[in-house]
C-alpha positions as CSV (number, residue, x, y, z in Angstrom):
1,M,-22.5,13.8,1.6
2,M,-19.0,15.0,2.2
3,W,-15.9,14.4,0.0
4,F,-12.3,14.9,1.1
5,Q,-9.2,14.2,-1.0
6,T,-5.5,14.8,-0.4
7,E,-2.2,13.4,-1.6
8,I,0.5,12.4,0.8
9,T,4.0,11.4,0.3
10,L,5.2,8.5,2.5
11,K,8.6,8.4,4.0
12,E,11.1,6.2,2.1
13,Y,10.8,2.5,2.8
14,T,13.1,-0.3,2.1
15,R,12.1,-3.3,0.0
16,G,9.4,-5.4,1.7
17,F,5.9,-5.0,3.2
18,H,5.3,-2.1,5.7
19,L,2.4,-1.0,7.8
20,I,1.3,2.5,6.8
21,T,-2.1,2.7,8.6
22,N,-0.9,5.3,11.1
23,E,0.9,7.4,8.5
24,I,-2.4,7.6,6.5
25,L,-4.4,8.5,9.6
26,D,-1.9,11.1,10.8
27,N,-2.0,12.9,7.4
28,F,-5.8,12.7,6.8
29,P,-7.6,14.0,9.9
30,E,-10.8,14.6,7.9
31,I,-11.7,10.9,8.4
32,R,-12.7,11.9,11.9
33,D,-15.5,14.1,10.4
34,I,-17.2,11.2,8.8
35,N,-19.8,9.1,10.7
36,I,-20.5,6.5,7.9
37,G,-18.4,6.4,4.8
38,M,-15.5,5.0,2.8
39,L,-11.8,5.6,2.5
40,H,-10.2,4.9,-0.8
41,V,-6.3,4.7,-0.9
42,F,-4.6,4.7,-4.3
43,I,-0.8,4.5,-4.9
44,K,0.5,6.5,-7.9
45,H,3.3,4.1,-8.8
46,T,3.8,1.0,-10.9
47,S,6.4,-0.8,-8.8
48,A,4.7,-0.7,-5.4
49,S,1.4,-1.9,-4.1
50,L,-1.2,-1.7,-1.3
51,T,-3.0,-4.5,0.6
52,I,-4.6,-5.1,3.9
53,N,-3.5,-7.8,6.3
54,E,-2.2,-8.7,9.7
55,N,-1.0,-5.7,11.7
56,A,0.4,-7.4,14.9
57,D,3.0,-10.0,14.0
58,P,5.9,-8.6,11.9
59,T,6.7,-12.1,10.6
60,V,3.6,-12.0,8.4
61,R,5.2,-9.1,6.5
62,I,8.5,-11.0,6.2
63,D,6.6,-14.1,4.9
64,F,4.7,-11.9,2.3
65,E,8.1,-10.7,1.0
66,S,9.6,-14.2,0.9
67,H,6.6,-15.7,-0.9
68,I,6.1,-13.0,-3.5
69,N,9.8,-13.1,-4.3
70,K,9.5,-16.9,-4.9
71,M,6.4,-16.3,-7.0
72,V,8.0,-13.6,-9.1
73,P,11.8,-14.1,-9.2
74,E,14.4,-11.7,-10.5
75,N,16.7,-12.3,-13.5
76,Q,14.4,-14.4,-15.6
77,P,15.7,-14.8,-19.1
78,Y,12.3,-13.9,-20.7
79,Y,12.2,-10.4,-19.0
80,K,12.8,-7.7,-21.6
81,H,12.1,-4.7,-19.4
82,T,15.4,-4.7,-17.4
83,F,16.9,-1.3,-18.1
84,E,16.5,-0.2,-14.4
85,G,17.9,-3.4,-12.9
86,P,16.9,-7.0,-12.1
87,D,14.2,-5.9,-9.6
88,D,12.4,-3.6,-12.2
89,M,10.2,-6.0,-14.1
90,P,9.5,-8.2,-11.1
91,A,8.4,-5.1,-9.2
92,H,5.8,-4.2,-11.9
93,I,4.4,-7.8,-11.9
94,K,4.2,-7.8,-8.0
95,A,2.5,-4.5,-8.0
96,S,-0.1,-5.7,-10.5
97,L,-0.7,-8.9,-8.5
98,M,-1.1,-7.1,-5.2
99,G,-3.0,-4.1,-6.5
100,Q,-2.8,-0.3,-6.4
101,S,-5.7,0.5,-4.1
102,V,-7.7,-0.5,-1.0
103,Q,-11.1,0.6,0.3
104,I,-11.9,0.7,4.0
105,P,-15.2,1.5,5.7
106,I,-15.3,4.5,8.0
107,T,-17.5,4.2,11.1
108,N,-17.8,7.0,13.7
109,G,-14.7,8.8,12.4
110,Q,-12.5,5.7,12.4
111,L,-11.3,3.2,9.9
112,N,-13.5,0.1,10.5
113,L,-10.7,-2.4,10.1
114,G,-10.6,-5.8,11.9
115,V,-8.7,-6.1,15.2
116,W,-5.6,-7.6,13.4
117,Q,-5.8,-5.6,10.1
118,G,-3.6,-2.9,8.9
119,I,-2.8,-1.2,5.5
120,Y,0.4,-2.4,3.9
121,L,2.7,-0.7,1.5
122,G,4.4,-3.3,-0.7
123,E,7.7,-1.8,-1.7
124,H,9.0,-4.0,-4.6
125,R,12.1,-2.0,-5.6
126,N,15.5,-2.2,-4.0
127,Y,15.9,1.6,-4.3
128,S,12.6,3.3,-4.9
129,G,12.4,6.7,-3.2
130,R,9.2,8.1,-1.6
131,R,5.8,7.0,-2.7
132,T,2.7,9.1,-3.2
133,L,-0.8,8.1,-2.2
134,V,-4.1,9.7,-3.1
135,L,-6.6,9.5,-0.2
136,T,-10.3,10.0,-0.9
137,A,-12.9,9.8,1.8
138,T,-16.6,10.2,1.4
139,G,-19.6,9.9,3.7
140,N,-21.9,11.6,6.1
C-alpha cells in the first residue's frame, strides 16, 4: 500500500463554481503510480467548498451559483457574523452545505470519474484570495 500527500495552493478564483480537476492532476502526478486506490481532496477554508458535478456545460456552474445564492441570501437581519461583509456568514453556511472534501476512486493511474464529472471549487466570497487543498492518495 502506498500513501502520497501534498498541499497545493489554487490560483485565485472569482466568486462562483469552478472546475479544478486539471489543476489537481497537474500538481499531483503521484496519482499515476496507483493502480487501484482513492484520492481524498480537502479544502482548508471555511468559506469555500468542494463538490463533484458536470464538467462539460458551464451553465451548470452558473446555475449552482444562482441557486445557492437564493438558498442562502446575503444581508439577513439574523446574521451576527458580519464583520467581514455581507458575503461572510452566507459563505460559511454555503461551505458547510456543500462540504469541504471529496473522494474519487483511482483506477490504472487515473481518476475514475464519470464521463461528465469534474471536481468543483465553490468560491463563496467576493474577495477571497488563494485557496489551499490537501491531496491524499492511497492504493496499490
